[in-house]
C-alpha positions in Angstrom: 0.0 0.1 -0.2 3.3 2.7 0.7 4.3 2.1 -3.0 0.5 3.0 -4.1 0.1 6.0 -2.1 4.2 6.7 -3.3 3.3 6.4 -6.5 0.1 8.4 -6.3 1.8 11.4 -4.6 4.9 11.3 -6.7 2.6 11.9 -9.8 0.6 14.7 -8.0 4.1 16.6 -7.3 5.2 16.0 -10.7 2.1 16.8 -12.6 2.7 20.1 -10.2 -0.9 19.3 -8.5 1.3 19.6 -5.5 3.2 22.5 -5.3 7.0 23.1 -4.1 6.8 24.5 -0.1 3.4 22.9 0.2 3.1 20.6 2.9 2.2 17.1 3.3 0.0 16.5 6.5 -0.7 12.7 6.8 -4.3 13.0 8.5 -5.3 14.7 5.1 -3.3 12.5 3.1 -4.7 9.2 4.9 -8.1 10.5 4.0 -7.3 11.2 0.8 -6.1 7.9 -0.4 -8.7 5.7 2.5 -5.9 4.3 4.2 -3.9 4.4 7.7 -1.2 6.8 8.7 1.8 3.8 8.4 1.9 3.5 4.5 1.4 7.8 4.2 4.2 7.9 6.6 6.3 5.3 4.8 5.4 7.0 1.3 6.2 10.1 2.4 9.9 9.0 4.1 10.7 7.2 0.8 9.9 10.6 -1.0 12.4 12.5 1.4 14.9 10.1 0.5 14.6 10.3 -3.3 15.1 14.1 -3.0 11.4 15.2 -4.0 10.8 16.4 -0.1 12.5 17.9 3.0 11.6 18.1 6.2 11.1 21.5 7.4 11.0 22.7 11.7 7.4 23.3 12.8 6.5 22.3 9.2 7.2 18.6 9.1 7.5 17.6 5.0 7.2 19.8 2.5 7.3 19.7 -1.4 11.1 20.5 -2.2 11.8 23.9 -4.1 13.9 23.2 -7.1 16.7 25.6 -8.7 18.3 25.9 -11.5 21.5 24.5 -9.9 19.4 21.5 -9.0 18.5 21.2 -12.9 22.0 21.7 -14.1 23.3 19.2 -12.0 21.0 16.9 -12.6 22.1 17.0 -16.2 25.8 16.8 -15.2 24.5 13.3 -14.1 22.6 12.2 -16.6 25.4 13.0 -19.0 27.7 10.7 -16.8 25.4 8.1 -16.1 23.0 7.7 -19.3 26.7 7.9 -21.4 27.8 4.7 -19.0 24.6 3.0 -19.7 24.6 3.3 -23.2 27.9 2.0 -23.6 27.1 -0.8 -21.5 24.4 -1.8 -23.1 25.9 -2.2 -26.5 28.7 -4.4 -25.1 26.1 -6.5 -23.7 24.5 -6.6 -27.0 27.6 -7.3 -29.0 28.1 -10.3 -26.4 24.5 -11.7 -27.3 21.8 -10.0 -25.2 18.8 -9.2 -27.0 18.1 -5.4 -27.1 15.3 -5.8 -29.5 12.8 -4.0 -26.8 14.6 -0.5 -27.8 13.1 -0.9 -31.3 9.8 -2.0 -30.2 9.5 1.1 -27.5 10.7 2.9 -30.2 8.3 2.0 -33.1 5.7 2.6 -30.6 6.8 6.0 -29.8 6.8 6.7 -33.5 3.6 5.7 -33.8 2.0 7.9 -30.8 4.2 10.7 -32.3 2.5 10.6 -35.7 -1.1 10.5 -33.7 -0.5 13.7 -31.8 -0.6 11.4 -28.6 2.3 13.6 -26.8 1.7 12.4 -23.3 2.2 8.4 -24.5 5.2 9.9 -26.7 6.9 11.0 -23.3 6.2 7.9 -21.6 7.7 5.7 -24.1 10.6 8.1 -24.8 11.2 7.7 -20.6 11.0 3.9 -21.1 13.8 3.7 -23.7 16.0 5.7 -21.5 14.9 3.0 -18.4 15.5 0.2 -21.2 19.4 1.0 -21.8 19.7 1.1 -18.7 18.4 -2.4 -17.8 20.0 -4.1 -20.9 23.3 -3.3 -19.0 22.3 -5.9 -16.4 24.1 -3.6 -13.8 21.5 -3.4 -11.1 23.6 -0.8 -9.2 23.6 1.7 -11.7 19.4 1.0 -11.9 19.0 1.5 -8.5 21.4 5.1 -8.9 18.9 5.9 -11.5 15.9 5.5 -9.8 15.6 9.0 -8.1 17.1 10.7 -11.2 14.2 9.4 -13.3 11.6 10.7 -11.0 13.4 14.3 -10.7 13.8 14.3 -14.4 10.1 13.7 -14.9 9.5 16.5 -12.7 11.6 18.9 -14.4 10.6 18.4 -17.6 6.8 18.6 -16.1 7.5 22.0 -15.4 9.4 22.8 -18.6 9.7 23.3 -22.6 11.3 20.4 -23.8 12.8 19.9 -27.4 10.8 19.2 -30.1 9.9 15.3 -30.0 10.6 15.2 -33.2 14.3 15.6 -32.6 14.4 13.2 -29.7 13.1 10.6 -31.5 15.8 11.2 -34.4 18.5 10.7 -31.7 16.9 7.9 -30.3 17.0 6.1 -33.5 20.8 7.0 -34.0 21.0 6.1 -30.3 19.6 2.7 -30.4 21.4 1.9 -33.7 24.6 2.2 -32.3 23.4 0.3 -29.1 21.9 -2.5 -31.5 25.0 -3.0 -33.4 27.4 -3.2 -30.2 29.2 -0.2 -31.0 29.8 0.9 -27.4 32.3 3.9 -28.0 29.3 5.8 -30.4 26.7 4.7 -28.3 28.6 6.4 -25.3 29.0 9.7 -27.3 25.4 9.7 -29.0 24.0 9.4 -25.6 26.1 12.2 -23.9 25.4 14.4 -26.7 21.9 13.8 -26.5 21.4 14.4 -22.9 23.4 17.7 -23.0 21.7 19.2 -25.9 18.8 19.2 -23.7 20.5 21.2 -20.9 19.9 24.6 -22.5 16.8 24.6 -23.2 15.2 23.3 -20.1 17.2 25.6 -17.9 16.0 28.2 -20.3 12.5 27.7 -20.2 12.6 27.1 -15.9 14.4 30.4 -15.8 11.4 32.1 -15.0 9.7 29.8 -12.6 13.1 28.7 -10.6 15.5 30.7 -8.5 19.0 30.2 -8.8 
C-alpha cells in the first residue's frame, strides 16, 4: 500500500498538483487515499529519501523547491550515467543480449508521435532510456538511476523540452549504435543527446525557478 501512495503522491508532485513548498499532512493524505497513516508515513519517508521532499522545522514534510542549480547538477549526472549505460548496453548486445525491446519501444513512440499523443510519446521516450539501463545488467546502476528518473520527470513536467521529433531522431541513432554493439559511439551519442537538452530546459525554467 505504501508503494501505491508513493506513486500517487509522486505523480501529483510531478504534474504540479502538489506545489513546491506545500506541506504534506499525514492525516489529510490518509483520508485522501483511504489508508492508515502508516503507508502514508512510509511513502513520505521514501519521497524524502529520493529528494522530492524536505523536512522543515515545525512544518514537517514539504515539497522541495527546485533551483536552476539543481537542474544543472541533474544534467551533469545524466551525461555521465546515461552515457555509461549506453556503452554498457551496447557491450551487452555485442555479447549476445537481446536488445529488441529498444526497437519495439521506438516504433511505439513513433506511432504515438504521428497520432499526436504527446503524453504517450513522452512516456515511451522515458521508457527507452530506462530500458537502456536495464540492458546493462548493472543492478547498482539501475538503483542509482531511480531517483534521477523521478527528478527528471518533475523537471520536464515544469519545462518546455526540445521538439519530440528531434529527440526521436536522436533516439533512433542511439538505438542503432547500441544494437550494433558500438559502445564508444553509443556513449558519445548518449552524452550529446542529454547535453543538447540542458540549455532549452534551463532557459524554460529560468522564469519559474531561482538560482
